[in-house]
C-alpha positions as CSV (number, residue, x, y, z in Angstrom):
1,X,-35.0,105.1,-23.6
2,X,-32.5,105.7,-26.7
3,X,-30.9,108.8,-25.8
4,X,-29.7,111.3,-28.8
5,X,-32.3,111.5,-31.5
6,X,-35.6,111.3,-30.1
7,X,-37.9,113.2,-31.9
8,X,-37.5,116.5,-30.4
9,X,-34.0,115.8,-29.9
10,X,-33.6,116.1,-33.9
11,X,-36.1,119.4,-33.3
12,X,-33.4,121.0,-31.2
13,X,-31.2,121.8,-33.6
14,X,-34.3,124.7,-34.8
15,X,-35.7,125.3,-31.7
16,X,-33.4,124.5,-28.7
17,X,-30.5,126.1,-28.6
18,X,-29.5,127.8,-25.2
19,X,-27.1,129.9,-23.1
20,X,-24.4,127.6,-21.8
21,X,-24.6,127.7,-18.1
22,X,-20.6,126.6,-17.7
23,X,-17.9,127.9,-19.9
24,X,-16.5,124.6,-19.9
25,X,-19.6,122.6,-20.5
26,X,-20.2,122.2,-24.2
27,X,-22.7,124.5,-26.2
28,X,-26.0,123.2,-27.5
29,X,-26.2,121.4,-31.3
30,X,-25.7,124.0,-34.0
31,X,-29.1,125.9,-35.2
32,X,-30.5,126.5,-38.4
33,X,-32.6,129.8,-38.9
34,X,-36.2,129.5,-38.1
35,X,-39.4,130.1,-40.2
36,X,-39.9,133.6,-41.4
37,X,-41.9,135.5,-38.5
38,X,-45.8,135.7,-39.5
39,X,-46.7,139.9,-39.9
40,X,-48.8,140.9,-36.8
41,X,-52.1,142.9,-36.9
42,X,-52.1,146.7,-35.7
43,X,-53.8,147.2,-32.8
44,X,-56.4,149.6,-33.1
45,X,-55.5,152.9,-31.1
46,X,-59.1,153.7,-30.4
47,X,-60.1,150.9,-28.6
48,X,-60.2,151.3,-25.1
49,X,-59.0,148.8,-22.6
50,X,-61.5,146.5,-21.3
51,X,-63.0,147.8,-17.7
52,X,-62.8,144.6,-16.3
53,X,-60.0,142.5,-18.1
54,X,-60.3,138.7,-18.2
55,X,-57.5,137.1,-15.4
56,X,-54.6,135.4,-17.6
57,X,-55.5,131.8,-18.0
58,X,-53.0,129.6,-16.4
59,X,-51.8,126.1,-18.2
60,X,-52.7,122.5,-17.3
61,X,-48.7,121.8,-16.8
62,X,-47.7,118.3,-18.0
63,X,-47.2,115.5,-15.5
64,X,-45.4,112.3,-16.2
65,X,-47.3,109.3,-15.3
66,X,-46.1,105.9,-13.4
67,X,-47.5,102.3,-14.8
68,X,-47.2,101.0,-11.4
69,X,-43.8,99.1,-11.5
70,X,-41.0,99.4,-9.4
71,X,-38.4,102.1,-8.9
72,X,-35.1,101.3,-7.7
73,X,-34.7,102.1,-4.0
74,X,-31.0,101.4,-3.9
75,X,-29.4,101.7,-7.3
76,X,-26.2,100.2,-7.8
77,X,-24.1,101.0,-11.1
78,X,-21.1,99.1,-11.9
79,X,-19.5,100.4,-15.0
80,X,-18.1,98.0,-18.0
81,X,-15.2,98.8,-20.4
82,X,-13.1,97.0,-23.0
83,X,-9.4,97.1,-22.8
84,X,-7.5,100.2,-22.2
85,X,-10.0,102.6,-22.5
86,X,-9.2,106.1,-22.1
87,X,-11.9,107.3,-20.3
88,X,-12.4,104.1,-17.6
89,X,-10.9,106.4,-15.0
90,X,-12.8,109.7,-15.5
91,X,-16.4,107.8,-16.0
92,X,-15.3,105.7,-12.6
93,X,-14.5,108.7,-10.7
94,X,-17.8,110.6,-12.8
95,X,-19.9,107.2,-11.5
96,X,-18.1,107.7,-7.7
97,X,-19.3,111.9,-7.6
98,X,-22.7,110.6,-7.8
99,X,-23.1,109.1,-4.7
100,X,-22.0,112.1,-2.8
101,X,-23.2,115.1,-5.3
102,X,-26.5,116.6,-5.0
103,X,-27.6,116.5,-8.8
104,X,-29.1,112.8,-8.0
105,X,-30.5,113.6,-4.9
106,X,-32.5,116.8,-6.5
107,X,-33.7,114.6,-9.7
108,X,-34.6,111.7,-7.9
109,X,-35.4,111.6,-4.6
110,X,-39.1,112.5,-5.7
111,X,-39.5,109.4,-7.7
112,X,-38.3,107.2,-4.7
113,X,-35.6,106.4,-5.9
114,X,-32.5,106.2,-3.5
115,X,-29.0,107.2,-3.1
116,X,-26.2,105.9,-6.0
117,X,-23.7,103.4,-4.6
118,X,-21.2,103.1,-7.0
119,X,-19.3,99.9,-8.1
120,X,-16.1,99.5,-9.0
121,X,-15.5,99.7,-12.7
122,X,-14.4,96.2,-14.4
123,X,-12.5,95.7,-18.2
124,X,-12.6,93.3,-20.3
125,X,-9.2,91.6,-22.4
126,X,-11.5,91.4,-25.1
127,X,-12.0,93.5,-28.2
128,X,-15.5,93.9,-29.2
129,X,-16.6,93.0,-32.5
130,X,-17.4,96.3,-35.0
131,X,-20.9,95.1,-35.4
132,X,-22.9,93.8,-32.8
133,X,-26.9,93.7,-32.4
134,X,-28.7,95.0,-29.0
135,X,-30.0,90.9,-28.7
136,X,-25.9,90.2,-28.6
137,X,-25.0,92.8,-26.3
138,X,-27.7,91.1,-24.0
139,X,-26.3,87.5,-24.5
140,X,-23.1,88.7,-23.8
141,X,-23.7,90.4,-20.3
142,X,-26.1,87.0,-19.2
143,X,-22.9,84.8,-19.7
144,X,-20.5,87.1,-17.9
145,X,-23.2,87.2,-15.4
146,X,-23.1,83.2,-15.4
147,X,-20.0,83.1,-13.3
148,X,-21.7,84.2,-10.3
149,X,-20.4,85.9,-7.3
150,X,-17.0,84.5,-8.4
151,X,-16.7,86.3,-11.5
152,X,-15.9,89.9,-11.9
153,X,-19.1,91.1,-11.8
154,X,-20.3,90.0,-9.2
155,X,-23.9,87.6,-9.0
156,X,-26.5,89.0,-11.0
157,X,-28.9,91.6,-8.9
158,X,-31.9,93.3,-10.1
159,X,-30.5,96.9,-8.4
160,X,-27.2,96.6,-10.4
161,X,-27.0,98.5,-13.4
162,X,-24.3,96.9,-15.5
163,X,-23.4,100.0,-17.7
164,X,-21.5,98.6,-20.6
165,X,-19.3,101.3,-22.6
166,X,-18.3,100.4,-26.1
167,X,-15.0,101.9,-28.0
168,X,-15.7,103.6,-31.4
169,X,-15.1,100.8,-33.5
170,X,-18.4,98.8,-32.3
171,X,-21.8,99.8,-33.8
172,X,-24.7,98.6,-32.3
173,X,-27.8,98.1,-33.9
174,X,-31.3,96.8,-33.0
175,X,-33.3,94.7,-35.6
176,X,-35.8,95.3,-37.6
177,X,-35.3,99.0,-38.7
178,X,-34.5,99.9,-34.9
179,X,-31.7,102.3,-35.9
180,X,-28.1,102.4,-35.0
181,X,-25.6,103.8,-32.9
182,X,-24.8,107.4,-33.2
183,X,-26.8,107.6,-36.0
184,X,-30.5,107.1,-34.3
185,X,-29.5,106.8,-30.9
186,X,-26.8,107.7,-28.5
187,X,-27.3,105.4,-25.7
188,X,-30.1,103.0,-24.4
189,X,-31.6,100.8,-21.2
190,X,-32.5,97.4,-21.7
191,X,-33.1,94.6,-19.5
192,X,-32.9,90.6,-19.5
193,X,-32.8,88.0,-17.2
194,X,-29.3,86.6,-15.9
195,X,-29.6,83.5,-14.3
196,X,-33.0,83.6,-13.4
197,X,-32.7,87.1,-12.3
198,X,-34.1,90.4,-13.8
199,X,-31.1,92.4,-14.4
200,X,-31.1,96.3,-16.2
201,X,-28.1,97.2,-18.8
202,X,-27.1,100.4,-20.6
203,X,-25.4,100.5,-23.8
204,X,-23.0,103.5,-24.1
205,X,-21.8,103.8,-27.6
206,X,-18.5,106.0,-28.0
207,X,-20.0,108.6,-30.8
208,X,-17.7,111.5,-32.0
209,X,-19.2,114.6,-29.6
210,X,-20.1,117.8,-31.4
211,X,-18.7,120.4,-32.4
212,X,-17.3,122.0,-28.8
213,X,-18.0,119.0,-27.0
214,X,-15.0,117.1,-25.1
215,X,-15.5,113.2,-25.1
216,X,-15.8,112.8,-21.9
217,X,-18.6,115.7,-21.5
218,X,-21.0,113.5,-23.9
219,X,-20.5,110.7,-22.2
220,X,-21.5,111.5,-19.1
221,X,-24.4,113.6,-20.1
222,X,-25.4,110.0,-21.7
223,X,-24.8,108.1,-19.0
224,X,-27.0,110.5,-16.5
225,X,-30.0,110.1,-18.8
226,X,-29.7,106.5,-18.8
227,X,-28.7,106.0,-15.4
228,X,-32.0,107.9,-14.6
229,X,-34.0,105.9,-17.0
230,X,-33.3,103.0,-16.0
231,X,-33.6,103.8,-12.3
232,X,-37.5,105.5,-12.5
233,X,-38.0,102.7,-15.4
234,X,-36.1,99.5,-14.7
235,X,-37.5,96.8,-16.1
236,X,-39.5,99.2,-19.3
237,X,-40.9,95.8,-20.8
238,X,-42.0,93.2,-18.1
239,X,-42.8,95.7,-15.1
240,X,-43.2,99.5,-16.9
241,X,-42.9,102.7,-14.2
242,X,-42.1,106.2,-14.9
243,X,-42.9,105.8,-19.0
244,X,-45.5,107.7,-20.0
245,X,-47.3,111.3,-19.3
246,X,-51.0,111.7,-18.5
247,X,-53.5,111.3,-21.4
248,X,-53.9,114.9,-21.8
249,X,-50.4,115.7,-22.4
250,X,-50.0,113.2,-25.6
251,X,-48.5,115.9,-27.7
252,X,-45.7,115.9,-25.0
253,X,-45.4,112.4,-25.5
254,X,-45.4,112.2,-29.6
255,X,-42.6,114.9,-29.6
256,X,-40.3,114.4,-26.8
257,X,-40.8,110.4,-25.7
258,X,-42.2,108.5,-22.9
259,X,-39.5,108.7,-20.4
260,X,-38.4,111.0,-17.7
261,X,-35.2,111.9,-19.6
262,X,-36.4,111.8,-22.6
263,X,-38.9,114.7,-21.8
264,X,-35.9,116.9,-21.1
265,X,-33.6,115.8,-24.2
266,X,-36.2,117.3,-25.9
267,X,-36.6,120.3,-24.3
268,X,-33.4,121.6,-22.5
269,X,-30.2,122.0,-24.1
270,X,-28.8,124.0,-21.3
271,X,-25.6,121.8,-20.2
272,X,-25.4,121.2,-16.3
273,X,-22.1,120.5,-14.9
274,X,-22.8,120.7,-11.0
275,X,-20.4,122.6,-8.8
276,X,-20.4,119.8,-6.4
277,X,-20.4,117.2,-9.5
278,X,-17.7,118.7,-11.9
279,X,-19.0,117.0,-14.8
280,X,-21.6,117.2,-17.4
281,X,-24.9,115.6,-16.8
282,X,-28.4,116.0,-18.3
283,X,-31.6,117.7,-16.5
284,X,-34.4,115.6,-15.6
285,X,-38.1,115.4,-16.0
286,X,-39.7,116.8,-12.4
287,X,-43.4,116.9,-12.2
288,X,-42.5,118.8,-8.6
289,X,-41.3,122.1,-10.8
290,X,-44.1,121.1,-13.6
291,X,-46.8,121.6,-11.5
292,X,-45.5,124.3,-9.3
293,X,-44.8,126.5,-13.1
294,X,-41.3,126.9,-13.2
295,X,-39.4,125.0,-15.8
296,X,-40.2,121.1,-15.6
297,X,-36.1,119.9,-15.5
298,X,-34.3,119.6,-12.7
299,X,-32.3,120.7,-10.8
300,X,-34.0,124.0,-11.2
301,X,-31.9,126.9,-12.1
302,X,-32.5,129.7,-10.1
303,X,-31.0,132.6,-12.8
304,X,-33.8,130.9,-15.4
305,X,-37.3,132.7,-15.7
306,X,-39.7,130.2,-17.2
307,X,-41.8,131.5,-19.8
308,X,-44.0,130.0,-22.3
309,X,-46.9,130.4,-24.7
310,X,-49.6,127.8,-24.3
311,X,-52.1,127.1,-26.7
312,X,-55.9,126.5,-26.2
313,X,-56.6,122.5,-26.9
314,X,-60.4,121.9,-26.4
315,X,-60.9,118.9,-27.7
316,X,-59.8,115.4,-27.5
317,X,-58.4,112.8,-29.8
318,X,-57.8,109.2,-29.6
319,X,-54.4,108.2,-31.0
320,X,-53.5,104.6,-31.0
321,X,-50.4,104.0,-28.9
322,X,-49.8,100.6,-29.4
323,X,-51.3,97.4,-30.8
324,X,-53.4,96.8,-27.9
325,X,-54.3,100.7,-26.2
326,X,-55.7,103.8,-27.7
327,X,-54.8,107.2,-25.6
328,X,-57.2,110.1,-25.4
329,X,-55.1,112.8,-25.1
330,X,-56.1,117.4,-25.9
331,X,-56.5,118.2,-29.2
332,X,-57.2,121.1,-31.7
333,X,-60.4,119.7,-33.9
334,X,-61.0,121.3,-37.5
335,X,-63.1,120.6,-40.2
336,X,-61.0,119.1,-43.2
337,X,-60.5,122.8,-45.6
338,X,-61.7,124.6,-43.0
339,X,-59.8,127.2,-40.7
340,X,-60.3,127.1,-37.1
341,X,-59.0,130.1,-34.8
342,X,-57.8,129.2,-30.9
343,X,-56.3,131.2,-28.3
344,X,-52.7,131.0,-27.3
345,X,-51.6,132.5,-23.9
346,X,-48.5,133.6,-22.8
347,X,-47.1,132.4,-19.1
348,X,-43.8,133.3,-16.8
349,X,-43.3,132.1,-13.4
350,X,-41.4,135.6,-13.3
351,X,-43.7,138.3,-14.2
352,X,-42.0,141.4,-15.5
353,X,-42.5,143.7,-18.5
354,X,-40.1,142.1,-20.8
355,X,-41.8,140.5,-23.9
356,X,-40.7,137.4,-26.1
357,X,-40.9,136.1,-29.6
358,X,-43.6,133.8,-30.1
359,X,-43.9,131.2,-33.7
360,X,-45.3,128.3,-34.4
361,X,-43.7,125.3,-36.5
362,X,-45.3,122.0,-37.8
363,X,-43.8,119.3,-36.1
364,X,-44.6,117.1,-39.0
365,X,-42.8,118.8,-41.5
366,X,-39.6,120.3,-39.8
367,X,-38.9,117.2,-37.1
368,X,-41.2,114.7,-37.9
369,X,-41.0,111.9,-40.8
370,X,-40.0,115.5,-43.4
371,X,-43.6,114.7,-45.1
372,X,-45.3,118.1,-45.8
373,X,-47.7,119.3,-43.4
374,X,-51.6,119.5,-44.1
375,X,-51.9,122.2,-41.5
376,X,-51.2,125.5,-41.6
377,X,-50.5,128.0,-38.6
378,X,-50.6,131.2,-38.4
379,X,-50.3,133.8,-35.4
380,X,-51.9,137.2,-34.9
381,X,-49.1,138.2,-32.9
382,X,-45.1,137.6,-33.4
383,X,-44.2,138.8,-29.6
384,X,-45.8,139.6,-26.3
385,X,-45.8,139.1,-22.5
386,X,-46.7,137.5,-19.8
387,X,-50.8,137.7,-19.3
388,X,-51.4,138.5,-23.2
389,X,-53.1,136.4,-25.1
390,X,-53.1,136.2,-29.1
391,X,-55.0,134.2,-31.5
392,X,-53.6,130.6,-33.6
393,X,-55.6,130.3,-37.0
394,X,-55.4,126.6,-38.3
395,X,-55.9,125.5,-41.5
396,X,-56.7,122.1,-42.7
397,X,-56.2,121.0,-46.3
398,X,-59.0,119.0,-47.4
399,X,-57.1,115.6,-46.7
400,X,-55.9,116.6,-43.5
401,X,-56.5,113.9,-40.8
402,X,-53.6,114.5,-37.6
403,X,-51.1,116.7,-37.1
404,X,-48.5,118.0,-34.0
405,X,-47.5,122.0,-33.7
406,X,-44.8,123.1,-31.7
407,X,-45.4,126.9,-30.3
408,X,-41.7,128.0,-29.4
409,X,-41.1,131.0,-26.9
410,X,-37.8,132.9,-27.8
411,X,-36.1,135.6,-25.5
412,X,-32.4,136.1,-26.2
413,X,-31.0,132.5,-26.6
414,X,-33.3,131.1,-23.9
415,X,-35.8,129.1,-25.5
416,X,-39.0,127.1,-24.5
417,X,-41.6,125.3,-25.9
418,X,-45.3,123.9,-26.0
419,X,-46.5,121.0,-28.4
420,X,-50.1,120.5,-29.4
421,X,-52.0,118.4,-31.5
422,X,-54.6,118.9,-34.0
423,X,-56.9,116.6,-35.7
424,X,-60.0,116.5,-38.3
425,X,-61.7,113.5,-36.5
């Protein structure tokens, strides 16, 4: 929901740099060096291959899950600006192009979301405060919608997203440590009630683009994220829809986030600039592609082989997910002070002889709260190819309880990840 620094979005600096699909598209964030590879053990050359080799395992591909809420069947988007915003005409044109470009159809149709209707942008001749809270943003929109059909925004409409683009001078924050714009998040979508009608809004602060990005590229990418999440989960607090994974796929939700756009922000850093759209957008999670064993983010790239190493997770662990709910996710159980070895199987949707590098990193140490990991991970090999299996030794400290790890597959500049959970209980 809050787009920019979802947990694995921060991890992207280490794991998820990928080759730009378009020379004009922004490159991914700068990367840092991965941990040194684990030394592999040489195979015994005198050991003959098995007579009847075991077929390579195929992973149970992760799936997003609806919590039963409604999606937006006829989405309308109303961009809102302040003063003479230099990006107003470009963003207005971007939203208009979403009506006809294949991008929206290719990502939203499988969730029952209809075609976008672009409503004319509205500019208010006022200067927003330098600091706003999320609650103040909602009160401001409610006030503007009180004018009803006679007002510049029209009557409140549950199928219209009010997309508010704040200038760079304005910082938006959440109460009680929820973070602030351009430091902890790059955008978010919300819900409120205006004149008795439940409505959705999205907030896009004007953050400085990373090196290589144009300001417009960052704005349209964040917009595509929030537009899609609103359309598939319009009222996340009162009527949640596509905002979960299956329970067994809990690890994906812990490292990536719960909504469909979050899942792909975390695992896909390939900038996308569709020819018939002409603007930079984010790819979106697709249950259909995932279930077919392809890269789970749509639109699918025909030139993108999907290769991944997935860890065996034969156990279950109960994890508190909210004040009232516990989720039972797939995991690996390791007794405190001991070591357990599991299989890591290599899979590709495009079989071939090309190997790829595999490594394992602790999410807790590298991307979580920064605290030292209480689990150590050691692979038997550092590379392999589709159909092969390597071993992963997980050692738990005596005071270990719960951890998350990420298995990374890298070939050239292409990187794919698979998260896992380890626990001692």
